[in-house]
C-alpha positions in Angstrom: -10.5 -9.0 -42.8 -10.5 -5.5 -40.9 -13.8 -5.2 -40.8 -13.9 -8.7 -38.9 -11.4 -7.4 -36.3 -13.1 -4.5 -36.0 -16.4 -6.4 -35.1 -14.9 -8.6 -32.9 -13.6 -5.8 -31.0 -16.8 -3.7 -30.8 -18.8 -6.9 -29.6 -16.0 -6.9 -26.1 -17.0 -3.3 -25.9 -20.1 -4.2 -24.1 -18.9 -6.3 -21.8 -16.2 -3.8 -20.6 -18.6 -1.4 -20.3 -21.0 -3.4 -17.7 -17.7 -4.6 -15.9 -17.2 -1.3 -15.2 -14.5 -0.3 -17.9 -16.5 3.4 -18.4 -15.7 4.4 -15.5 -17.9 7.2 -14.1 -20.6 6.9 -17.0 -23.8 7.1 -15.6 -25.4 4.0 -16.1 -27.9 4.2 -19.2 -30.9 2.1 -17.7 -31.4 4.1 -14.7 -30.3 7.3 -12.8 -29.4 5.2 -9.6 -26.0 4.5 -9.4 -24.9 8.5 -10.0 -27.2 9.3 -6.7 -25.7 6.5 -5.1 -22.3 7.4 -5.9 -22.8 11.1 -4.9 -24.1 10.6 -1.8 -21.1 9.2 -0.1 -18.9 11.4 -1.6 -20.4 14.7 -0.5 -20.5 13.0 3.3 -16.8 11.8 3.5 -14.7 14.0 1.1 -13.1 16.2 2.7 -13.8 20.0 3.2 -10.5 21.1 3.2 -8.7 21.3 -0.6 -5.8 18.3 -1.2 -3.1 21.2 -1.5 -3.8 22.8 2.0 -3.1 18.9 3.3 0.2 18.6 0.9 1.3 22.1 2.1 0.6 21.3 5.7 2.5 18.1 5.9 6.0 18.7 4.1 7.5 15.3 6.1 5.3 13.0 3.3 8.0 13.9 0.6 10.8 12.3 2.7 8.6 9.5 2.9 6.8 9.2 -0.2 8.5 10.0 -3.6 5.0 10.0 -6.1 3.4 12.9 -6.8 0.3 13.8 -4.8 -2.2 15.6 -6.7 -5.6 13.3 -6.4 -7.0 12.2 -3.4 -6.1 8.9 -4.6 -2.7 9.8 -4.5 -2.4 10.5 -1.1 -4.5 7.7 0.0 -1.8 5.6 -2.0 1.5 7.9 0.3 -1.1 7.0 3.5 -0.8 3.2 2.5 3.0 3.3 1.8 3.8 5.5 5.1 1.4 3.9 7.4 3.2 0.1 7.9 6.4 2.3 9.1 4.2 4.2 11.5 3.3 1.0 13.3 0.0 1.5 12.3 -1.7 -2.0 12.1 -4.1 -3.0 9.1 -7.2 -3.3 11.4 -6.3 0.2 12.9 -6.5 1.9 9.5 -9.2 -0.3 7.9 -11.3 1.0 10.7 -10.5 4.2 9.9 -11.6 4.1 6.3 -15.0 2.2 7.5 -15.6 5.6 9.9 -13.9 8.5 8.4 -13.5 7.5 4.5 -10.7 6.7 3.0 -9.8 10.4 2.2 -10.6 11.4 5.7 -8.2 8.6 6.9 -5.7 9.6 4.6 -4.9 13.0 6.2 -5.2 11.9 9.6 -2.4 9.5 8.8 -0.1 11.8 6.9 -0.7 14.6 9.1 0.0 12.1 12.3 3.2 11.6 10.6 4.2 15.3 10.6 3.7 14.8 14.1 5.2 11.1 14.3 8.2 12.2 17.4 5.0 13.3 19.6 2.5 10.4 19.4 3.6 7.8 21.5 1.1 4.9 20.0 0.3 5.9 16.6 -2.0 3.1 16.2 -3.6 4.3 18.9 -4.1 7.3 18.3 -5.8 6.5 15.1 -8.1 4.0 16.5 -8.5 7.1 19.3 -10.0 9.1 16.4 -11.6 7.0 14.5 -13.8 6.1 17.9 -14.8 10.3 17.7 -14.9 10.0 14.0 -17.6 6.9 14.5 -19.7 9.1 17.0 -19.3 12.3 14.7 -17.3 14.4 17.1 -14.2 14.5 14.3 -13.1 15.8 11.6 -9.8 16.1 10.3 -10.1 20.5 9.4 -8.7 21.8 12.4 -5.9 19.2 12.7 -4.6 20.1 8.9 -5.5 23.7 10.0 -3.2 23.5 13.5 -0.5 21.8 11.4 0.1 25.4 9.3 -0.5 27.3 11.9 2.6 25.6 13.7 4.4 25.7 10.7 4.0 29.3 10.3 4.7 29.8 13.8 8.5 28.0 13.6 
């Protein structure tokens, strides 16, 4: 009987792989999916280390209890604080489209650090999104300014 139930689970495995359960595994048929995944990553993943982002934004710990050790966790944190900051869903989605989710997350978390200085967080995010769409914005200087501000304080 064990042999039968093992056989059933083996039958299910290929279906799971096709559905994307083997996350990150290259497709055996072609090398194309790997190339497709790498290209946006080199453009979109911020060149600034995550630990620097976290160090520059201590306020995040006040509003988000979870650990932030990976970019997807920073994204979760940004999704969590965005509504409280008064940033609309449409402004957030547009920022992600133009900047990529990681960079958009950095911007929102950095804005949280300067929240008292920003009159209209949603408007500010939209302005930065417009700059990003024109290729005129990088979140690196924003984070470095926060770090400089902290070491000066």
